C-alpha positions in Angstrom: 70.8 58.7 129.3 67.1 58.7 128.1 65.1 55.5 128.9 61.8 54.8 127.6 59.2 53.7 130.1 57.3 51.6 127.5 60.5 49.4 127.4 60.7 49.1 131.1 57.1 47.9 131.3 57.5 45.5 128.5 60.7 44.0 130.2 58.8 43.7 133.4 56.0 41.8 131.8 58.5 39.1 131.0 59.3 38.5 134.7 59.0 35.1 136.1 58.7 33.7 139.7 61.6 34.3 141.8 64.5 31.6 141.4 68.0 31.4 142.8 69.4 34.7 144.5 71.9 35.3 142.2 71.0 39.1 142.5 70.9 40.1 145.9 68.8 42.6 147.9 70.5 46.0 148.0 69.5 49.1 150.0 67.8 51.4 147.8 69.7 54.7 147.4 67.7 57.7 148.6 67.4 59.7 145.6 64.6 62.1 144.7 63.6 62.7 141.1 64.4 66.0 140.0 61.5 68.5 140.7 59.5 69.0 137.3 58.6 72.7 136.6 55.0 73.2 137.7 52.6 75.1 135.4 52.0 78.6 136.7 48.9 80.4 136.1 50.2 83.4 133.9 48.8 86.6 132.6 48.7 89.9 134.3 45.0 89.7 135.3 44.8 86.1 136.4 42.0 85.7 138.8 42.2 83.5 141.9 40.3 80.3 141.4 38.0 80.9 144.2 36.9 84.2 142.5 36.3 82.7 139.2 32.9 83.2 137.6 31.7 81.1 134.7 31.2 83.3 131.5 27.7 83.7 130.1 26.8 81.3 127.2 28.4 82.3 123.9 30.7 84.7 125.5 34.3 84.8 126.9 36.3 87.0 128.9 40.2 87.4 128.7 40.6 86.6 132.5 38.8 83.0 131.8 40.4 81.9 128.7 43.4 80.1 130.4 41.1 78.4 133.0 38.7 77.2 130.4 41.3 76.0 128.3 43.0 74.0 131.0 39.7 72.5 132.2 38.1 71.7 128.7 40.6 71.4 126.0 40.8 67.8 124.8 44.6 68.1 124.0 45.4 69.3 127.5 43.0 66.6 129.0 45.2 63.9 127.2 48.3 65.5 128.3 47.2 65.5 131.8 46.5 61.7 131.7 50.1 61.2 130.2 51.6 63.3 133.1 49.6 61.3 135.7 50.7 58.1 134.3 54.4 59.3 134.7 54.0 60.9 138.2 52.4 57.8 139.5 55.1 55.4 138.6 56.2 53.6 141.7 59.9 53.1 141.2 60.6 51.2 144.2 58.0 48.7 143.1 59.6 48.5 139.6 63.0 48.1 141.3 61.6 45.1 143.1 60.0 43.5 140.0 63.3 43.8 138.2 65.2 42.4 141.1 62.9 39.2 141.1 63.1 38.9 137.2 66.9 39.2 137.2 67.2 36.6 140.1 64.9 34.1 138.2 66.9 34.5 134.9 70.3 34.2 136.8 68.9 31.1 138.4 67.8 29.7 134.9 71.1 30.5 133.4 72.9 28.8 136.3 70.8 25.6 135.6 71.6 25.7 131.9 75.4 25.8 132.7 74.9 22.8 134.9 73.4 21.2 132.1 76.3 21.8 129.8 74.1 24.5 127.7 76.3 27.2 128.4 77.1 27.8 124.6 73.5 27.2 123.5 71.3 29.8 121.6 68.8 29.7 124.4 71.4 30.6 126.8 72.6 33.5 124.7 69.1 34.9 124.3 68.6 34.5 128.1 71.9 36.4 128.5 70.7 39.1 126.4 67.6 39.4 128.3 69.3 39.6 131.4 71.6 42.5 130.2 68.6 44.4 129.0 66.8 43.9 132.4 70.0 45.1 134.2 70.3 48.2 132.3 66.6 49.1 133.2 67.3 48.2 136.9 70.4 50.4 136.8 68.3 53.2 135.2 66.1 53.4 138.1 68.7 52.6 140.8 71.0 55.5 139.5 68.1 57.8 139.1 68.4 58.2 135.4 65.0 57.1 134.5 63.3 59.2 137.1 65.2 62.1 135.7 64.2 61.3 132.2 60.7 61.0 133.1 60.7 64.3 135.1 62.2 65.8 131.9 59.1 64.4 129.9 56.6 65.7 132.5 58.2 69.1 132.3 58.1 69.0 128.5 54.3 67.9 128.7 53.5 70.8 131.0 55.4 73.2 128.8 53.1 72.2 125.9 50.1 72.7 128.1 51.3 76.3 128.8 51.9 76.8 125.1 48.3 75.8 124.3 46.9 78.1 127.3 49.0 81.1 126.0 48.1 80.3 122.3 44.3 80.6 123.3 45.1 84.1 124.9 47.2 85.1 121.8 44.3 84.1 119.5 41.9 86.1 121.7 43.9 89.3 121.3 44.3 88.6 117.5 40.5 88.4 117.2 40.0 91.8 119.1 42.5 93.2 116.8 40.6 91.9 113.6 37.3 93.2 115.1 38.9 96.6 115.4 40.1 96.4 111.9 36.5 95.3 110.8 35.0 98.6 112.6 37.7 100.6 110.5 36.6 99.1 107.3 33.0 99.8 108.2 33.5 103.3 108.6 35.6 103.5 105.5 32.7 102.0 103.6 30.1 104.3 105.1 32.4 107.2 104.1 32.8 105.9 100.7 29.0 105.4 100.4 28.4 109.1 101.2 31.1 110.0 98.7 29.4 107.9 96.0 26.0 109.5 96.8 27.7 112.9 95.9 29.6 111.5 92.9 26.2 110.0 91.5 24.6 113.4 91.8 27.4 115.3 90.3 27.5 112.6 87.5 23.8 113.5 86.7 24.6 117.0 86.6 27.4 116.5 84.2 30.2 117.5 86.7 32.1 114.2 86.4 32.8 111.6 83.8 31.3 108.0 84.0 34.8 106.7 84.2 35.2 108.6 87.4 32.2 107.3 88.9 32.8 103.7 87.9 36.3 103.7 89.4 34.8 104.9 92.6 32.2 102.3 92.5 34.9 99.7 91.7 36.8 100.7 94.9 33.7 100.4 96.8 33.2 97.0 95.6 37.0 96.2 96.5 36.5 97.4 100.0 33.3 95.5 100.6 35.0 92.3 99.4 37.9 92.9 101.7 35.4 93.4 104.4 33.7 90.1 103.8 37.1 88.2 103.7 37.9 89.8 107.2 34.6 88.7 108.7 35.2 85.2 107.4 38.6 85.2 109.0 37.0 86.4 112.1 34.5 83.5 112.1 37.3 81.0 111.6 39.5 82.4 114.4 36.5 82.3 116.7 35.7 78.7 115.8 39.3 77.8 116.5 39.1 79.7 119.8 35.9 77.8 120.8 37.7 74.6 120.0 40.5 75.6 122.3 37.9 76.5 125.1 36.2 73.2 124.5 32.9 75.0 123.4 30.6 74.5 120.7 32.1 75.6 117.3 29.8 78.4 116.1 32.3 81.1 115.1 30.1 83.6 117.0 31.6 83.8 120.4 31.6 87.2 121.8 34.8 88.5 123.4 34.9 90.9 126.3 37.6 93.7 126.7 41.0 93.4 128.3 42.2 95.0 131.5 44.4 97.9 131.4 48.0 97.7 132.4 48.7 99.9 135.4 51.6 102.1 136.1 52.4 100.1 139.0 52.7 96.8 136.9 55.0 98.7 134.4 57.2 100.0 137.2 57.3 96.7 138.8 59.0 95.2 135.8 62.6 94.2 136.5 64.6 93.2 133.6 67.5 91.2 135.2 65.3 89.5 137.8 62.6 88.8 135.2 65.2 87.4 132.7 66.8 85.1 135.6 63.1 83.8 136.5 62.3 83.2 132.8 65.7 81.3 132.3 65.2 79.1 135.3 61.7 78.3 134.2 62.4 77.7 130.3 61.9 74.3 129.0 63.8 75.4 125.8 67.0 76.0 127.9 66.4 73.1 130.0 66.3 70.8 127.1 69.3 72.6 125.5 71.2 71.8 128.7 70.3 68.2 128.6 71.5 67.9 125.0 74.9 69.5 126.1 75.1 67.0 128.7 74.3 64.1 126.4 77.1 65.2 124.3 79.5 65.7 127.2 78.7 62.0 128.3 79.5 60.9 124.7 82.8 62.8 124.7 83.8 61.4 128.0 82.4 57.9 127.4 80.0 57.9 130.4 77.3 55.5 130.8 76.3 53.7 127.5 78.3 56.4 125.2 81.5 55.2 123.6 84.0 58.0 122.8 84.4 58.5 119.2 86.9 60.8 117.1 84.0 63.1 116.2 83.2 63.7 119.8 86.5 65.6 120.0 85.0 68.4 117.8 81.3 67.6 118.6 81.7 68.6 122.2 83.1 72.1 121.6 80.4 72.6 118.9 77.9 71.5 121.4 79.1 74.1 123.9 78.8 76.8 121.3 75.4 75.7 120.2 74.2 75.8 123.7 75.7 79.1 124.4 74.0 80.5 121.3 70.8 79.1 122.3 71.2 80.9 125.7 72.3 84.2 124.0 69.4 84.2 121.5 66.9 83.5 124.5 68.2 86.3 126.6 68.1 88.7 123.4 64.3 87.9 122.8 63.6 88.3 126.4 65.4 91.8 126.5 63.4 92.8 123.2 60.1 91.7 124.7 60.9 93.8 127.7 61.9 96.8 125.5 58.5 96.3 123.5 56.6 96.7 126.6 58.1 100.1 127.3 57.7 101.1 123.7 54.1 100.1 123.5 53.4 102.4 126.5 54.9 105.4 124.8 52.8 104.6 121.7 49.8 104.5 123.9 50.5 107.9 125.4 51.2 109.5 121.8 47.8 108.0 120.7 46.0 109.7 123.4 47.4 113.1 122.6 46.3 112.4 119.0 42.7 111.6 120.2 42.6 114.9 122.3 43.6 116.8 119.3 40.8 114.9 117.1 38.4 115.8 119.9 39.1 119.5 119.7 38.8 119.2 115.8 35.5 117.6 116.0 34.2 120.1 118.4 35.3 123.0 116.2 33.7 121.2 113.3 30.6 120.7 115.1 30.3 124.4 115.8 31.0 125.3 112.1 28.2 122.9 111.2 25.6 124.5 113.5 26.7 127.8 112.0 26.0 126.4 108.5 29.6 126.9 107.4 30.3 123.2 106.5 28.3 120.4 105.1 27.0 117.4 107.0 29.4 115.2 105.1 32.4 117.3 106.4 31.1 116.9 109.9 30.6 113.2 109.5 34.2 112.8 108.2 35.4 114.7 111.4 33.4 112.4 113.3 35.0 109.4 111.7 38.5 110.7 112.3 37.6 111.2 116.0 36.3 107.6 116.2 39.3 106.3 114.6 41.6 108.2 117.0 39.7 106.7 119.8 40.0 103.2 118.3 43.9 103.8 117.9 44.0 104.5 121.6 42.0 101.2 122.4 44.3 99.3 120.0 47.4 100.6 121.5 46.1 99.7 125.0 45.5 96.2 123.6 49.1 96.2 122.0 50.4 97.1 125.4 48.4 94.5 127.1 49.6 91.8 124.8 53.2 92.6 125.2 52.9 92.8 129.0 51.0 89.5 129.1 53.5 88.0 127.2 56.3 89.3 129.5 54.4 87.8 132.5 54.1 84.4 130.6 57.9 84.6 130.0 58.7 85.3 133.7 56.6 82.7 134.9 57.0 79.8 132.5 59.8 80.7 130.5 57.8 80.8 127.2 58.8 83.4 124.8 56.0 84.2 122.6 
C-alpha cells in the first residue's frame, strides 16, 4: 500500500488543538522501517576515500570519476536532499500529531451530534477528514508508510548509482572514440602518402585523372568522418564535464584505466555474484513489490477490494515477476561470460601484436638494406601501431566488462 508523504504533511497541517479523548493513547508497536539499500562504491579500482587525490585542472582519472560525480553532480545533490528529507522523518512525532488531530475531530463530531447536526454537510465533511487522517495514522502505525518511504529512498539511491555508472561508461566511450580517432589519423596519413605517389604517377602519365580524383575524394570523405568524430568527442567530453560538475569546455583530458588482474578474474564467482546482485537489485525489489500489490488486490488486503479480474491478474503477475527474475539472471550470466570472452580476445590481440612486431623488425632490416621503400616501411609501422592499439582497446573492453560486473554485484545494476 503506497502512501505519499506529501499527503501526510498536508493532513497534519489541518490538525487543531486537542479536543475530547475519543482517540486514546496507544503504545507504539516496535517496528523498524526496512533497511534501504546503501549505495556501494563500485568499480574494480575504487580507491579508499583517504587515499583520494584531486585531479589536476582539466583532467580526470577513471578512479576519481565516481567520487567527483557523487560530490559535484547537481542531480545527485538534489537527490541527496530528497533522501535526507525522507530519512529525517520522525514517525513517532507524526503519530502524535495525527492522534491529537483525530481526537480533536472526534470531539468536534461529538459536539455536532449533541447539537443534532449529525446529518449535516459539515458533519459529513468532518467525517471524511477523520477517515483520511485515520488512514494516515494506520499507515504509520502498521509500518506501511515507513516501508514505502524506505522503498523510495532505495529507488533514489539506485538512481544515484546509475548516474555514477553512467559517468564511468561515458569515460570508457570517450577513450574508445579517441582510439578510433588515432586510427583514422593513421589512415589519413597513409592516404596522404599514397596520394603523393599517385600525383607523381599522374604527372608521368601512369594513371588516369579519374583514378587520382577518386583517391582524392576518398581522402576528403575520410577527413570529413574524422572531423565528425572529433566533434562527437568534444560533445561527449562536455557531457562528462557536466556529470563531474566541471566547466563545460569539451576538452577535458582523460587518463588511462587500470588493467584487470588475473586474481580479479579468478575471484569472480558466478553463483555468488548473481545472488549478491539479485539481493541488491532495485529492479527485482520493485518487481517484488508490484507482485505483492497484486497479491493484496487478489486477497482483498488493506485498501484493495477483490475483483473478478484479479483471479487472472494474480497468476499473470506471478508469471511476469518470474520472467523478470529469469531475464535478470540471464543478463548477469551473459555479463559474466563476456568478461571471460574479452580476456581471451585480449590474449589473441597480444599474439597478433607480437607477430606485427616481428614483421616490422623484418621490414626495418629490408629498408636498411635498400630492398623496400620508405612508404612500405611506414605501412609496416602503421600495422604495428594498429596492433598495439588493438591490444589497448581489448584491455579497455575487458576492464569495461569487469567494471560492469563489479557494479552488478555491488549495486544490482546491469549495464
